[in-house]
C-alpha positions as CSV (number, residue, x, y, z in Angstrom):
1,M,29.2,-23.0,-1.9
2,G,27.4,-25.2,-4.1
3,L,24.5,-24.0,-2.7
4,V,25.5,-20.2,-3.5
5,L,26.1,-21.1,-6.7
6,I,22.4,-23.1,-7.2
7,L,20.7,-19.5,-5.4
8,M,22.5,-17.8,-8.0
9,M,21.2,-19.6,-10.9
10,F,18.2,-19.4,-9.5
11,T,17.9,-15.3,-9.2
12,S,19.4,-14.1,-12.4
13,I,17.2,-17.2,-14.1
14,T,14.4,-15.3,-12.7
15,I,15.4,-12.0,-13.1
16,L,16.0,-12.7,-16.2
17,G,12.6,-13.7,-16.6
18,L,11.0,-11.1,-15.4
19,I,13.0,-8.9,-17.7
20,E,12.3,-10.9,-20.7
21,K,8.8,-11.0,-20.0
22,K,8.7,-7.1,-19.8
23,R,10.4,-6.9,-23.0
24,S,7.7,-9.4,-24.9
25,R,5.1,-7.4,-23.2
26,K,6.0,-4.1,-24.5
27,R,7.1,-6.2,-28.2
28,F,3.2,-7.6,-28.3
29,Q,1.7,-4.0,-27.3
30,E,3.6,-2.3,-30.0
31,A,2.7,-4.5,-32.3
32,V,-1.0,-4.0,-31.2
33,R,-0.7,-0.4,-32.3
34,K,0.7,-0.5,-35.2
35,L,-2.3,-3.2,-36.2
36,R,-4.7,-1.0,-35.4
37,E,-3.0,1.7,-37.4
38,L,-3.3,-0.3,-40.1
39,K,-6.4,-1.0,-39.7
40,D,-7.4,2.8,-39.1
41,L,-5.7,3.5,-42.4
42,T,-7.1,0.8,-44.2
43,L,-10.7,2.2,-43.1
44,T,-10.2,5.3,-44.7
45,K,-8.9,4.3,-47.5
46,A,-11.8,2.4,-48.1
47,E,-14.3,4.7,-47.2
48,N,-12.6,7.3,-49.5
49,K,-13.3,4.8,-52.7
C-alpha cells in the first residue's frame, strides 16, 4: 500500500511539473511578444520625431 502511495505522489509531482513548465513557457513567450511590441512602438515613435 505504501508503494502505491509513493508512486501516486511521484506521478502527480511529475505531471504537475510538466504542466507548470508548459504554463511557464507560455507566459515567457507572451512576455517576449509584449516586449517586442513595446520595442517596435518606441522605435516608431522615435522615428516620427
